[in-house]
C-alpha positions in Angstrom: -121.7 121.3 103.3 -123.6 121.6 106.5 -122.7 123.8 109.4 -120.9 121.2 111.5 -120.6 123.6 114.5 -124.3 123.5 115.0 -125.6 119.8 115.7 -129.2 121.0 115.2 -128.7 122.5 111.7 -131.3 121.2 109.3 -130.5 118.3 107.1 -131.0 119.1 103.4 -130.0 117.2 100.2 -127.5 118.9 97.9 -127.2 116.9 94.6 -130.8 115.8 94.4 -132.1 119.4 95.2 -129.9 121.0 92.6 -131.1 118.4 89.9 -134.6 118.9 90.9 -134.6 122.7 90.8 -132.8 122.7 87.3 -135.4 120.0 86.1 -138.2 122.0 87.4 -137.1 125.3 85.6 -136.5 123.3 82.5 -139.9 121.6 82.6 -141.8 124.9 82.9 -139.7 126.6 80.2 -140.0 123.8 77.7 -143.7 123.1 78.2 -144.2 126.7 78.2 -142.5 127.2 74.9 -144.2 124.2 73.4 -147.7 125.6 74.7 -147.0 129.0 73.2 -145.0 128.2 70.1 -146.3 124.8 69.1 -148.2 124.2 66.0 -152.0 124.0 65.9 -153.4 120.8 64.6 -155.1 120.9 61.2 -159.0 120.5 61.6 -158.9 121.4 65.3 -161.3 124.1 66.4 -159.8 127.2 67.9 -161.2 126.3 71.3 -159.8 122.7 71.1 -156.4 124.2 70.1 -156.5 126.7 73.0 -157.5 123.9 75.5 -154.6 121.8 74.2 -152.2 124.6 74.7 -153.5 125.2 78.3 -153.2 121.6 79.1 -149.6 121.5 77.9 -148.6 124.5 79.8 -150.4 123.3 82.9 -148.7 120.1 82.7 -145.4 121.8 82.5 -146.4 123.8 85.7 -147.5 120.8 87.5 -144.3 118.9 86.7 -142.3 121.9 87.8 -144.2 122.2 91.0 -143.6 118.5 91.8 -140.0 118.8 91.1 -139.7 121.9 93.1 -141.3 120.2 96.0 -138.7 117.5 95.9 -136.0 120.3 96.3 -137.6 121.3 99.6 -137.4 118.1 101.4 -135.6 118.4 104.8 -135.2 116.9 108.4 -135.1 119.5 111.1 -133.7 118.3 114.5 -134.4 120.1 117.9 -133.8 119.4 121.6 -137.1 117.5 121.7 -137.1 115.4 118.4 -136.9 115.4 114.7 -139.3 116.7 112.0 -138.8 114.8 108.8 -140.5 116.5 105.7 -140.4 114.1 102.8 -141.8 114.4 99.4 -145.5 113.9 100.4 -145.6 113.6 104.2 -144.3 115.3 107.4 -143.3 113.2 110.4 -142.7 114.5 113.9 -140.7 112.1 116.0 -139.4 112.2 119.5 -135.8 111.1 120.0 -136.9 108.2 122.1 -138.7 106.8 119.0 -135.6 106.2 116.9 -133.7 103.0 117.4 -131.2 103.1 114.5 -130.0 105.4 111.9 -128.3 104.2 108.6 -128.3 103.5 104.9 -130.1 100.1 104.9 -129.7 97.6 102.1 -128.7 100.0 99.3 -131.4 102.6 100.1 -130.9 106.0 98.3 -131.4 107.8 101.7 -131.1 107.2 105.2 -133.6 105.1 107.0 -134.7 105.3 110.5 -135.6 102.2 112.4 -138.4 103.1 114.9 -139.5 101.6 118.2 -142.7 100.4 116.8 -140.7 98.3 114.3 -141.6 100.7 111.4 -138.9 102.3 109.1 -139.0 105.9 108.1 -136.9 107.2 105.2 -135.1 110.5 105.7 -135.0 111.7 102.0 -133.0 114.9 103.1 -129.8 112.7 103.7 -129.2 111.2 100.3 -126.6 108.6 99.3 -126.0 110.6 96.0 -124.2 113.3 98.2 -121.4 110.8 98.8 -119.1 111.7 101.8 -121.4 114.4 102.9 -124.2 112.0 103.2 -122.1 109.8 105.5 -121.1 112.8 107.6 -124.8 113.8 108.0 -126.0 110.3 108.7 -123.3 110.2 111.5 -124.4 113.5 112.8 -128.0 112.4 113.0 -126.9 109.1 114.6 -125.0 111.2 117.2 -128.0 113.3 118.0 -130.1 110.2 118.4 -127.4 108.6 120.8 -127.0 111.9 122.7 -130.9 112.3 123.3 -131.3 108.7 124.4 -128.9 109.0 127.4 
């Protein structure tokens, strides 16, 4: 659970991050073991066999890195605004840019409605976290309301 005594504590997913970390470690281990212990193909040259093993190991590392990146998503509030770090992009918002906060139409994470009519997903607050997600969405909405007065 987040530190509710600090309204500016970063927002981070719990369930999704745990699953992503476990899957990242599993991907690296499984593909690494396949690369090292997997059989060589009959008739393949030693160079082709080595390249195949490197590709398999590299694929496992790439998959692990992608999954680990998912575990690092967050949203960091401050007195001046909100920095949303999603899977691929980072968005810096001023509080005045946010119109509404909520889980829209079954979205798996909180969605911010912005003044320019755009929507921005805040992947750090995920519906999969249940009651905690609702509390974090409420905390974010309270921060928006507080800074727009």
